[in-house]
Structure formats: structure tokens, C-alpha cells
C-alpha positions in Angstrom: -78.7 34.9 10.6 -81.1 34.0 13.1 -82.3 31.0 11.0 -78.8 29.8 10.3 -77.9 29.7 14.0 -81.2 27.7 14.8 -80.5 25.3 12.2 -77.0 24.7 13.6 -78.4 24.4 17.3 -80.9 21.8 16.1 -78.1 19.8 14.4 -75.7 20.2 17.5 -78.6 19.0 19.7 -79.4 15.9 17.7 -75.6 15.2 17.4 -75.1 15.5 21.2 -78.1 13.4 21.9 -76.7 10.7 19.6 -73.4 10.8 21.2 -74.6 10.7 24.8 -76.7 7.6 23.9 -73.7 5.8 22.3 -71.7 6.3 25.5 -71.4 2.9 27.6 -73.5 3.2 31.1 -72.1 3.2 34.3 -72.7 0.6 37.1 -76.4 1.0 38.1 -77.5 1.4 41.8 -75.5 3.3 44.8 -72.9 0.9 45.2 -71.9 1.3 41.7 -72.0 4.8 41.9 -69.6 4.9 44.9 -67.3 2.3 43.6 -67.2 3.8 40.0 -66.3 7.3 41.6 -63.5 5.5 43.9 -62.0 3.9 40.7 -62.1 7.1 38.8 -60.4 9.1 41.8 -57.6 6.4 42.1 -57.1 5.9 38.3 -57.7 2.2 38.2 -59.9 2.4 35.1 -59.1 5.2 32.5 -61.2 5.8 29.4 -59.6 4.4 26.4 -60.5 4.0 22.8 -64.0 4.8 21.8 -65.2 5.8 25.5 -62.4 8.6 25.4 -63.4 9.8 21.8 -67.2 10.0 22.8 -66.3 11.8 26.0 -64.2 14.5 24.2 -67.0 14.7 21.4 -69.5 15.3 24.2 -67.5 18.0 25.9 -67.0 19.7 22.5 -70.6 19.4 21.4 -71.9 20.7 24.8 -69.7 23.8 24.7 -71.1 24.4 21.1 -74.7 23.7 22.3 -74.1 26.3 24.9 -72.7 28.9 22.6 -75.3 28.4 20.0 -78.1 28.8 22.6 -76.5 32.1 23.5 -76.3 33.1 19.8 -79.9 32.5 19.3 -80.9 34.9 22.0 -78.5 37.4 20.8 -79.7 37.2 17.2 -83.3 37.1 18.1 -85.3 39.3 15.9 
């Protein structure tokens, strides 16, 4: 059982890294961070299309990663 969970953890880890790298980068620098936060707060730019899908997949994979990491420690021999 431990081996299966470790294999799933490695697969989810690779998928999570891939999805994060596929996402579009935000504006660099402090001014980009401030203006990006303001735009997100006031809803001028909402994630659409592929960005929304990648964001949701990232959230799902991160939860799976966390649960599998806990399962690895639980099923440890």
C-alpha cells in the first residue's frame, strides 16, 4: 500500500509542477504586484479560459498532494 501511495505522490508532484509552469506569469516587480492585486480586488481582470482551468487544476492537485503526503506518513512501514 505504501508503494502505491508513493507512486501516486510522485505522479501528482510531476503533474503539479507541470501545471504551475504552464500558467502565465504575473507582472514582475513591486509595481506589478500592487497593480495586479488592485485589479484582482476590484475584479477588472477575471481569469478566463485556459488560465481558469489551470488555476482549478492547480488547486485540485495541491489538495491531492497534501492528502497523499499525509497518507505516505500514515502507511509508513
